[in-house]
C-alpha positions in Angstrom: 0.0 0.0 0.0 1.0 3.6 -0.6 2.1 5.7 2.3 -0.4 8.4 3.5 1.0 11.7 4.6 -1.1 13.3 7.4 -1.5 16.6 8.9 -2.8 18.6 6.0 -6.1 19.5 7.7 -4.4 20.6 10.9 -1.7 22.6 9.1 -4.3 24.3 6.9 -6.4 25.2 10.0 -3.3 26.7 11.6 -2.3 28.5 8.5 -5.7 30.1 8.1 -5.8 31.2 11.7 -2.3 32.8 11.3 -3.6 34.5 8.2 -6.4 36.1 10.3 -3.8 37.3 12.8 -1.8 39.0 10.2 -0.9 42.5 11.3 -1.1 41.7 15.0 1.9 42.7 17.1 4.6 40.5 18.5 4.0 36.8 19.0 0.3 37.1 18.2 1.0 37.1 14.5 3.5 34.3 14.3 2.9 31.9 17.2 -0.2 29.7 16.9 -1.4 29.7 20.5 -1.0 33.4 21.0 -2.6 34.1 17.6 -5.6 31.9 18.4 -6.2 33.8 21.6 -5.8 37.2 19.9 -8.2 36.2 17.0 -10.8 35.0 19.4 -10.6 38.1 21.5 -10.7 40.3 18.3 -13.8 38.5 17.2 -15.5 39.2 20.5 -14.6 42.9 20.3 -15.8 43.1 16.8 -19.2 41.5 17.6 -19.7 43.7 20.7 -18.7 46.9 18.9 -20.9 46.4 15.9 -23.8 46.8 18.3 -22.1 49.6 20.4 -21.5 51.6 17.2 -25.3 52.0 16.7 -25.6 53.5 20.2 -22.6 55.8 19.7 -23.9 57.1 16.4 -27.3 57.9 17.9 -25.7 59.9 20.7 -23.6 61.8 18.2 -26.7 62.7 16.1 -28.5 63.9 19.2 -25.6 66.0 20.3 -25.3 67.6 16.9 -29.0 68.2 16.7 -29.1 69.8 20.1 -26.2 72.2 19.2 -27.8 73.1 15.8 -31.3 73.6 17.3 -30.1 75.8 20.2 -28.9 78.3 17.6 -32.5 78.7 16.5 -33.9 79.2 20.1 -35.1 75.6 20.8 -33.8 72.6 22.7 -33.5 69.1 21.4 -36.3 67.9 23.6 -38.6 70.7 22.3 -37.7 69.8 18.7 -38.6 66.1 19.2 -41.7 66.9 21.1 -43.0 69.4 18.5 -42.1 66.9 15.8 -44.2 64.2 17.4 -47.2 66.4 18.0 -47.1 67.6 14.3 -46.6 63.9 13.2 -43.4 64.8 11.3 -41.4 61.6 11.2 -37.9 62.7 10.1 -35.3 60.6 12.0 -32.4 62.0 14.0 -29.8 60.9 11.4 -31.4 62.8 8.6 -31.9 65.8 10.8 -28.3 66.0 11.9 -27.0 65.5 8.4 -29.3 68.3 7.3 -28.1 70.6 10.1 -24.4 70.0 9.1 -24.6 69.8 5.3 -27.5 72.2 4.5 -27.9 74.8 7.4 -30.2 77.0 5.2 -32.7 74.2 4.6 -32.4 73.2 8.3 -33.3 76.8 9.4 -36.4 76.7 7.2 -37.4 73.3 8.7 -37.0 74.8 12.2 -39.2 77.8 11.3 -41.8 75.4 9.9 -41.7 73.3 13.1 -42.0 76.5 15.3 -45.0 77.8 13.4 
Protein backbone atom coordinates (compact mmCIF):
# COMPACT_ATOMS: atom_id res chain seq x y z
CA UNK A 1 0.00 0.00 0.00
CA UNK A 2 1.03 3.57 -0.59
CA UNK A 3 2.12 5.74 2.32
CA UNK A 4 -0.40 8.38 3.46
CA UNK A 5 1.02 11.66 4.65
CA UNK A 6 -1.08 13.26 7.36
CA UNK A 7 -1.54 16.63 8.94
CA UNK A 8 -2.82 18.58 5.95
CA UNK A 9 -6.08 19.50 7.65
CA UNK A 10 -4.39 20.61 10.87
CA UNK A 11 -1.71 22.62 9.08
CA UNK A 12 -4.34 24.25 6.89
CA UNK A 13 -6.35 25.21 9.99
CA UNK A 14 -3.26 26.70 11.63
CA UNK A 15 -2.26 28.53 8.46
CA UNK A 16 -5.74 30.07 8.09
CA UNK A 17 -5.75 31.21 11.71
CA UNK A 18 -2.31 32.80 11.33
CA UNK A 19 -3.62 34.53 8.21
CA UNK A 20 -6.41 36.05 10.33
CA UNK A 21 -3.79 37.25 12.83
CA UNK A 22 -1.75 39.04 10.17
CA UNK A 23 -0.88 42.55 11.30
CA UNK A 24 -1.11 41.75 15.01
CA UNK A 25 1.90 42.72 17.12
CA UNK A 26 4.64 40.54 18.53
CA UNK A 27 3.99 36.81 19.03
CA UNK A 28 0.34 37.15 18.16
CA UNK A 29 1.03 37.15 14.45
CA UNK A 30 3.51 34.26 14.32
CA UNK A 31 2.86 31.87 17.22
CA UNK A 32 -0.23 29.73 16.88
CA UNK A 33 -1.36 29.69 20.52
CA UNK A 34 -1.02 33.45 20.99
CA UNK A 35 -2.59 34.08 17.58
CA UNK A 36 -5.56 31.87 18.43
CA UNK A 37 -6.25 33.82 21.64
CA UNK A 38 -5.83 37.15 19.88
CA UNK A 39 -8.16 36.22 17.01
CA UNK A 40 -10.82 34.96 19.41
CA UNK A 41 -10.63 38.15 21.47
CA UNK A 42 -10.68 40.31 18.34
CA UNK A 43 -13.81 38.51 17.20
CA UNK A 44 -15.52 39.19 20.54
CA UNK A 45 -14.63 42.88 20.34
CA UNK A 46 -15.83 43.11 16.75
CA UNK A 47 -19.18 41.48 17.62
CA UNK A 48 -19.68 43.71 20.66
CA UNK A 49 -18.68 46.91 18.92
CA UNK A 50 -20.90 46.38 15.90
CA UNK A 51 -23.76 46.78 18.35
CA UNK A 52 -22.14 49.57 20.38
CA UNK A 53 -21.54 51.58 17.19
CA UNK A 54 -25.28 52.05 16.74
CA UNK A 55 -25.60 53.53 20.23
CA UNK A 56 -22.58 55.79 19.74
CA UNK A 57 -23.86 57.12 16.44
CA UNK A 58 -27.30 57.87 17.88
CA UNK A 59 -25.67 59.87 20.72
CA UNK A 60 -23.63 61.78 18.16
CA UNK A 61 -26.71 62.66 16.10
CA UNK A 62 -28.54 63.85 19.21
CA UNK A 63 -25.58 66.00 20.31
CA UNK A 64 -25.26 67.56 16.86
CA UNK A 65 -28.99 68.22 16.70
CA UNK A 66 -29.06 69.82 20.13
CA UNK A 67 -26.25 72.21 19.18
CA UNK A 68 -27.85 73.08 15.84
CA UNK A 69 -31.33 73.61 17.31
CA UNK A 70 -30.09 75.81 20.15
CA UNK A 71 -28.86 78.32 17.56
CA UNK A 72 -32.51 78.71 16.53
CA UNK A 73 -33.86 79.16 20.05
CA UNK A 74 -35.09 75.62 20.77
CA UNK A 75 -33.75 72.64 22.65
CA UNK A 76 -33.46 69.09 21.38
CA UNK A 77 -36.31 67.92 23.63
CA UNK A 78 -38.59 70.68 22.34
CA UNK A 79 -37.72 69.80 18.75
CA UNK A 80 -38.55 66.13 19.21
CA UNK A 81 -41.74 66.94 21.11
CA UNK A 82 -43.04 69.35 18.46
CA UNK A 83 -42.08 66.91 15.76
CA UNK A 84 -44.15 64.20 17.43
CA UNK A 85 -47.16 66.45 17.97
CA UNK A 86 -47.09 67.57 14.33
CA UNK A 87 -46.63 63.94 13.20
CA UNK A 88 -43.45 64.79 11.34
CA UNK A 89 -41.36 61.63 11.17
CA UNK A 90 -37.87 62.66 10.10
CA UNK A 91 -35.31 60.64 12.02
CA UNK A 92 -32.36 61.98 13.98
CA UNK A 93 -29.77 60.85 11.45
CA UNK A 94 -31.35 62.78 8.59
CA UNK A 95 -31.92 65.85 10.76
CA UNK A 96 -28.31 65.95 11.95
CA UNK A 97 -27.03 65.52 8.39
CA UNK A 98 -29.31 68.33 7.28
CA UNK A 99 -28.06 70.57 10.09
CA UNK A 100 -24.44 70.03 9.09
CA UNK A 101 -24.61 69.84 5.30
CA UNK A 102 -27.53 72.20 4.55
CA UNK A 103 -27.95 74.75 7.35
CA UNK A 104 -30.24 76.96 5.25
CA UNK A 105 -32.74 74.18 4.64
CA UNK A 106 -32.45 73.18 8.32
CA UNK A 107 -33.29 76.76 9.36
CA UNK A 108 -36.41 76.68 7.16
CA UNK A 109 -37.36 73.34 8.67
CA UNK A 110 -37.04 74.75 12.20
CA UNK A 111 -39.18 77.77 11.30
CA UNK A 112 -41.82 75.42 9.91
CA UNK A 113 -41.71 73.35 13.11
CA UNK A 114 -42.01 76.45 15.29
CA UNK A 115 -45.04 77.80 13.40
